[in-house]
N, C-alpha and C positions, 0 to 999 in steps of 0.2 A: 473500467479503466479510465484514467484521467490524464489530461495534459497538465502536469503539476506546475508548469510555468505560467499558465493563465488561470488555473483553477476552474476550468470548464471541462465538460465531458470530451473524450477523444472522438475521433472521426467515426470509429466503429459504433459507439453508443448512439451518436447522432444519426448515422445511417440507418440503424435498426429502427429508431423511432420514426424516421421519415418513411421507411418502407411500410411500417405498420399503418401510417396515415394514408399512404398510397393505396393500400388495400381498400380503404373506404372511398377514396377519391376516384379510383380508376376501375376497380372491379365491381361488377354488378352484385346486388344482394342475391342470396343471403351472405352476410359477412361473417367469416369464421370468428373474427375478433374486431370490434369497433373501437379503435383507439386513435383519437385525434388529440388527446391531451399531451402526448409526447411532442407532437408538432407545436402545440402552444408553448410548451416549456422551452423548446429550442428557439422558436421565433426566428426562422431562417430568412424571412423576407418573402415577398410575393413571387419571386422568380425561382423558388426552391425546386420546382419540378423541371427546371431547365438544367439542373446539374447533370453531368454525364452519368453519374451513378443512380440517377432516377429515371432512366429511360424506361418507359412503361412496358415495352416488349422484352427488352434484355433482362429486366429484373423480375419478371413474372414468377419464376420458380423460387427465387430467393425470398421475395416478400411473402409468398405462400408458406414457405418453410418457417419464416419468423412468426407468423400468426398461428400456424399449426402447433408449434412447440409451446407457445404461450397459452393457447387454449387448453392443450393437454394438461399443463401444470395447474392452471386455474380450476379445471374440472377436478383434478386430483385434490386440490386444497378444499374444495367444496365437499367432495366425498368424504375426506378425512374429518372435516368439521362436523359432518353428520354423525361421526363416531366419537365425537368429543375432543378431537385434537385441535387445540386452539392456539398453536404457535406455528408461524410460517416464516421461514428464513430464506432470503434470497442472497446468495453469495455472488458478488459482482453484479449488483442490482441494476447499475446503469440508470436508464431512464424508464424503468418499469413504472406503470401507472395503475396497477391493480387497486391500490388503496383509494385512488381518486375515481376510477371508472366504476367500481363496484362497491360502493360504500356499504350496502346492506350485507354483502358477503364478507367484506373486510371487518364489519362490526362484530363478527363471530370469532375473529382471531386477532392475536397480536402479530403484526407484520414487522419483521426485522430486516431492514435493507442494509446489507454490508457492502461497503465500497470504499474507494480511496477518499481521503479527507477532502480533497479539492472538489470532487463530485458532490459529496454530501453537503458541503458548505454552499455550493452553487445551487443545488437542488432545493435546499431549505429556503434559500432566498427567493428562487423562482416560484415555489409553491406559495410563499407568503405574498409575493407580488400579484399572483393570479387569483388570490382569494381562497385558495384551498387550505392553507396553513398546514401544520403538522399535528394532527390530533393525537390524543394520548395513546391510542392503540397502534400508531405508526412510529417505529423507532429507527432513526437514521444512525447507523453504527459506523463511524469512520475507522478504517483499518488501512495502514500502509502495508500492502501485501508484500512488497519487496523488502522492507526493513523488518517487518514483524509478522512474517508468514505463519509463525506458530502461535501467535497471540490472539488470533481472531476469536477462538472460543471464550477466552477470558473477557475480551471486549464485549462479546455478545452477552455474557452473564452480567457484566457490569451495567448493561443497558436494560436489564430486566428479564432476560431470557432465563427460563428455569430448566436446567439440564436434567432435572429429575423427572420431567414430564415429556411425553412424546411430542414430536414436531414433524412438520414437512420441511425438508431442506431442498432447495432448487438451485441449480447452477447451470445456466444456459450460455452457450457461446463463450466459454472460458477456457476449457481444457486445451484447446489448440494453442493457446498462448503460454501454457505451462509445460515444464518438462514432465516426463512420465513419472519421475521420482516425486515431483511436487504434487502431482495428482494422487499418487499412492499415499503420500503423507496426509493429504486432505481426507481421503477415504478412511484412513485409520482413525482420524479424529472424529469424523462423523459417526463411524461405527460404534464409538463409545457412548453415544447418546442413549437416552432412555429406550427401553424396549417399546416397540410399537411405532418408532420413528420411521419415516419414509424419505428416501433420497431419490430425486429425479435429476439426472445429470446428462447433458448432451456431449457428444464427442464426434469428431470428424473421422470419416473412414479413409483408409489409404486409397489412392486413385484407382487401383485395379478392382476395387469393390464398388466403385461408383458407376452408375449407368453411363454408357459411352456418350450419350447425348449431353450429359452434364459435366464431362471432364474438362472441357474448355473453360467453363464457368469456374470450376474449382481452381484451375491453374491461374485464371485471371484474379480470383480472390486472393490466392496465395501471393501473387506478385504485388497486388495492391497493398496487402498487409505488410509485406516486406518493405515496400517503398515508403510507407507511412511510419516506419520505425517500430511496428508491432508485429514481427514475423510469426508465422505459425511454427511452433516448436514440436508439436506432437500430433500424430494420427494414431488411431487405435483400431484394430479389428474387434468385432464383437467378442470373440473368444478371449482376447487379451483383456478387454475391459471387465468381462465377467470374472476372469481370474484375479484381477486386481481387487475387485470387490470382495471376493471370497477370502482372499489372503488378508484383507483388511479386517475381516471378522463379521461381515454381514451374514445374517442367518438365511436370507433369501435374496437372490439376485436374478433379474430378468433383463433380456435384451428386447428393446422395443424398436423395431425397424421404422425408419421414417416413412416407408411405404405404407405402414399400417395407419399412420396418421392421415395419409392421403385418402385411404379407404374410409376412415372414420369421419372426416370432416369435409371432403371434397367430392364425394360420390354424387353422380347425377347432375353435376353443374353443366349447363348448356355452353358455358364459355370455355370449358376444358381446363380451367385453372387447376394446377397440381403443384405441390411442393417439389423442388429439385431434390434429387437424391444426394447422399454424401454426408448427411448428419443423422445419426441415430441416437437413441437414449438408453441409459442404464436406469432401471428402476430397482432399487434395493431397499430392504427393510431390516431393521435391527431386531 
């Protein structure tokens, strides 16, 4: 998402990038994901860790959740690349830095980052300024989701995506800002992609399904999103999301609890770092 008045990423994208950097700066190794390039893109100034939303204790669970979901998807991309799938699409890419952090892995796939035109213009400029550039296998695909919500597959194809070959499609931290109808429409479009394609999509759980210790944080996040002009519009139960995927036409749909990512990536840590509950994943295949 983007602030179209300034052509810069919105607060949500910036906050996620800074939380990912905080994981490296604050949490001891091993790091689930080592991402300081987003911090370099944002260039927030030396006092960025003094921001209220960067409190190291209050944000522990949130930053762990950010790096866990990113690591899960990047592991999925590598696994599918081993099977010959060489197209990776990020819907609402924001300040993702896979192509810059993992150049060897990225060299095996075409990466298509789909986001608002303002974000793409800004990111292209910042990548050039920092010396990364935009290599041929990285495609920044501008789409105005509000005005052209149905056109993103056409824009993707125009950017070099081959709808006749399988792909990994990822959408993280997006569905809460969409109506359930919009999410259902997106699922229907993705389900039409070539057989062998895989979708990984995150969704927020209703409060009653969130661990009690994390409910205050969820309410605070919801209030912050509302005050910044990007309110949460949708929460989904796992059964609801699975039903949407099956109705959209996916051949296989699985619910991946956020707690399973905690077990996969955070077991045995002496610091006790764990992702907050409240965000789960849909893993679906055409």
